[in-house]
DOTOR-58760 format. One record per residue: x, y, z of N, C-alpha, C, O in turn; residue in one letter. Coordinates in steps of 0.1 Angstrom, whole numbers, plus 5000, padded with zeros to 4 digits. Layout:
// residues N
XYZXYZXYZXYZA/...
END
This chain:
// residues 175
494948005178493648055182492647945179492447905167M/491947895189491047785187489847805179489447705172P/489247915179487947935172488048025159487148015151F/489048095158489248185146490648175141491548145149H/490948205129492248215125492648365122491748445122D/493848395121494348535120493748605107493448725107G/493548525097493048575084491648625086491348735081F/490748545092489348595094489348715103488448805101S/490148715114490148825123490548955116489949055117I/491648945108492149065101491149105090490949225089L/490449015084489449055074488249125081487849225076K/487849075092486749145100487249285104486449385103E/488449295109488949425113488949525101488349635102L/489449485090489549575078488149605073487849725069R/487249515073485849535068485149635077484249705073E/485449635090484849725100485549865100485049955107S/486549885091487250015090488350025100488850135101G/488749925107489849925117491149905109491349795104D/492049995109493249985102494449985111495550035108W/494249925123495349905132496449825126496149725119T/497749865126498749785120498749635126498649615138P/498949545117498949395121500149335115500549355103V/500849265123502049185119501849045123501749005135L/501648955113501448815115502648745121503748775115F/502548665131503548565135502848435134501948405142T/503348345125502648225123503548105119504648125114S/503047985122503847865118503447825104504047745098A/502447895099501947865085502947935075502948055074R/503847855069504947905061504747905046505547955039A/503647855042503347845027503347985021502748085027A/503848005010503848135003502448185001502248305003V/501448094998500048134997499548195010498848295009E/499948145021499448205034500048335036499348435040D/501348355033502048485035501348585026501148705030R/501148545013500548645004499148675008498748795008I/498348575013496948605017496948705029496148795029R/497848685039497948775050498248925045497649015050G/499248935036499649065032498549125023498249245024L/497849045015496749095006495549145015494849235011E/495349075026494249115035494549245042493649305048L/495849295042496149425048497149415059497349515066G/497749305062498749295072500049375068500349385056A/500749435077501949505074503149415073504149455067E/503049295078504149205077503749065081502649045086G/504648965078504248825081505648755084506448745076Y/505748715097506948645101506548495104505548465110L/507348405098507148265100507948215112509148245114V/507248145121507948085133508747965128508447895119K/509947935135510548025145511248145138511748135127P/511248255145511948375141512748425152512648395164F/513748515148514548575159513948695164513248775157S/514148715177513548835184514148965178513349055176V/515448975174515849095168515149125155514849235152P/514749015147514049045135512649095138512149185131E/511949035148510649085152510749235156509949315152L/511749265164511849405168512149495156511549605156V/512949455147513249535135511949555127511749665122A/511149455126509849465118508849555125508149635118R/508749545138507849635145508349775144507549865141V/509649805145510149935142509849985128509550105126R/509949895118509649935105508149975103507850075097S/507249895109505849935109505650065116504850155110V/506250095127506150215134506650335126506050445126L/507750315119508250425110507350465099507250575095R/506550365094505550395083504250455088503550505080R/504050455101502850505106502850665105503950725108M/501750725101501750865099501950935113501350905123P/502751035112503051125124502451265121503051335112V/501451295128500851435126500651465111500951575107A/500151365104499851395090498351415088497551385096Q/498051485077496651515074495851385073496351275069P/494551395076493651275074493151265060492651165056H/493151375053492751385039493751435030494551525034D/493851375018494851415008494051444995493051384993L/494551544988493951584975495051604965495951674967K/494851544953495751564942494751574930494051474926V/494651694923493751714912492351674917491851734927A/491651584910490351544914490351414922489251354924D/491451374927491551264936491551314951492251404955L/490651254958490551284972490651154980490051044977K/491551154991491751034999491351065013491751165019M/490650975019490350975033491250865040490950745039D/492350905046493350815051492750735063493150625065L/491950805071491350735083490450615079490450515085L/489650645069488650545065489150455054488450365049R/490350485049490950405038490150405026489850295020Q/489750525022488850535010489450635000490050735005R/489350614988489750714977488650734967487950644964A/488550864963487550904954488150974942489051054944F/487650954931488051034919486751084913485851014909R/486751224912485551294907484251244914483251234908R/484451224927483251184935482951044935482150994944G/483550964927483250814926484350744934485550764933S/483850654943484750574951485550474943484950404934R/486850464945487650374938487750244945487950244957L/487550124939487449994945488849944947489349844940P/489649994957491049964958491149854969490449844979L/492149764966492549664976493349734987493749844984T/493549674998494449735009495849765003496349875006P/496449684996497749714990497749824980498549914981K/496649834972496549944963496350074970496950174966E/495550064981495350194989496650234995497050354995F/497450135000498750175007499650234996500350324999N/499650174984500550224974500150364970500950454969L/498850384968498350514964498550624975498950734972L/498350584988498550674999500050715000500450825003S/500950614998502450644998502750744987503350844989L/502250724975502450814964501850954967502451054964L/500650954972499951084975500751164986500851284986A/501251094997501951165007503251225002503851315008R/503751164991504951214985504651274971505551264962H/503451334969503151384956504151474951504751564958Q/504451454938505451534931506851484933507751524926G/507051384942508351324944508451194936507451114936E/509551164929509751034922510150934933511150954940V/509350824934509750724943510250604935509650554926L/511450554939511950434933511150314936510450304945T/511350214927510650084929511150024943510349964950R/512350044946512949994959512250054971511849984980E/512150184970511450264981510050214983509550194994T/509350204971507950154972507850014978506949994986I/508649924974508649784979508949784994508249715001A/509849864999510149875013509049925021508749885032E/508350035015507350095023505950025022505250025032Q/505649965011504349905009504349755013503449705019V/505449685010505549545013506449515024506549395028W/507149605030508049585041509049485038509449395046D/509549485025510549395021511349455010510849545002A/512649425009513449474998512949414985512449304984P/513149494974512749444961513749344956514949374955L/513249224953514149124948514549154934513749204926E/515849124930516349144917515449084906515148964907H/515049154897514149104886512749094889511949064881G/512349134901510949134905510149244898510649354897S/508949214894508149314888506849344897505849394892N/506949304910505749324918505249464919504049494919V/506149564920505749704921505149744908504049804908V/505749704896505149744883503749684881502849754876D/503549564886502249494884501249574893500049594888V/501549604905500649674914500349814909499249864910H/501349884903501150014897500150004886499250084884V/500349904877499449884866498049864871497149914865R/497849774881496449754886495949884892494749914890R/496749964899496250084905495850184893494850244894L/496650194883496350274872495050234865494250324861R/494750104864493550064858492250114865491250144859A/492450134878491250184886491350344888490350404888K/492550394889492750534892492750624879492250734879L/493450574869493650654857492950614844492450704837D/492850494842492250444829490850504827490450534815D/489950504837488550554834488550714832487450764829P/489650784834489650924834490650984823491650914820F/490251094818491151164808492451204815493551184809K/492351264826493551314833494251204841493651134849T/495551184838496351074844497151134855497751244854K/497151064866497851114878499151034881500051094887L/499150904878500350824881501250824869500850794858V/502450874870503450884859504650804862505150794873H/505150744851506450674851507550764848507450844838T/508650764856509850844852510850734849511450674857V/511150724836511950624830513250614838513950714840R/513650484842514850464849514950504863515950484870G/513850564868513850614882512750554890512950494901M/511450564886510350514894509050574890508750594878G/508250604900506850654898506650774906507250804917Y/505650864901505350984908503851004906503250974895V/503151054917501751094916501751254915502251314925L/501251304905501151444904500151484894499651404885R/499751614895498751664885499551684872500751704872E/498851664861499551674848500051814846499351914851P/501151834840501651964837500752034826500451964816E/500452164827499652224817500352224803501652234802P/499652204793500152204779500252354775499152424775V/501352394771501552534766501452534751502052454744H/500752634745500552644731501752714724501752724712A/
END
């Protein structure tokens, strides 16, 4: 693209509220470029040259993750999510989430009450298998908790030891 790069175009799209799925195909192979594209909100990043079957598989993966007749708004306890505008609110205050954090939270919210493994989260949010020993999911959950749970008494993201993470209302304490 002679006058703009994909990063600036994607940034403009996201800032304008356009959440059309984007899959980068680029000759820019540096890890920093791939991370930048994904952090800006791209669903995937393929480095040229790539195989057509891989491109087809990635497009199918993006399409599988697209909501099918799902609600536009989700609610868990005092958390409200506007999936169309990519906004989340807790007790009426907007949460300053990055695109990845919003994707992680919306995945957990769409599966509220279900324990999601780290592997499932990595495949759905990063469109990549979880590499052995990687803590990328844990780091992002920690960042999400800092914005979603730390400022509030009621915690919504819970760790299920040895299994994964779940978004749910806290269970009532019985006397």
